[in-house]
LOFI-746291 format. One record per residue (C-alpha): x, y, z. Coordinates in steps of 0.02 Angstrom, whole numbers, plus 50000, padded with zeros to 5 digits. Layout:
LOFI-746291
XYZ ...
This chain:
LOFI-746291
500144998749998 501505012050046 502155007549862 500435010949790 500415028349875 502155032149810 501845026049622 499875024849587 499785041949513 498285046449621 497235031249575 496355023949740 496965007049764 495644996449870 496064981849947 494604968749985 494424955650109 494204938150037 493994924250158 494524906350105 495334913449942 493824916249876 494044933749779 492634933849651 491184936949753 491924950649867 492554958049698 490834956649597 489854963349759 491064978349765 490974982749580 489044982149584 488994992949742 490225005349645 489205006449489 487435006149582 488035020949702 488975031149566 488055028849387 489355040849275 490835030149350 491915017549247 492895006549340 494594998049290 494914979649348 496734975849337 497044957449327 498684948649348 499034933749237 500344920549254 501124914949082 501894898549121 503474892349039 502664876648977 500784877348887 500434862848991 500564873549153 499034883449101 498074870749195 498604874449362 498514893249339 497434908049299 495864899249331 495334914849461 495834925849314 494674916549181 493224916549302 493344932749341 493724939649159 491914928849113 491014935449263 491554955649208 491744955049017 489894961248963 489684971549121 489254991749070 490585003449135 491984990249178 493684989849091 494574973649113 496684976649113 497604960949106 499414961349150 500514947249132 501824939749210 503004927649135 503584913249229 505474908249189 506134891049139 
């Protein structure tokens, strides 16, 4: 959070609690809450995506990212931004 304050460029960082690593419901509820409260607001959701060294490793990674994208892709006023992270061999 300190690094975000320094490098975030004035953009608010929101950290949501997610019991049992279940981030999907927490995030969807938060997005709906903001969209309902502020009808002229657009939301950008940044999704980290692991790019494994081997194609078959995709089975182990990015399942959350896929579910998140599927849930948010067709929502009005929501922008999805993928940030790839390349795993080395």
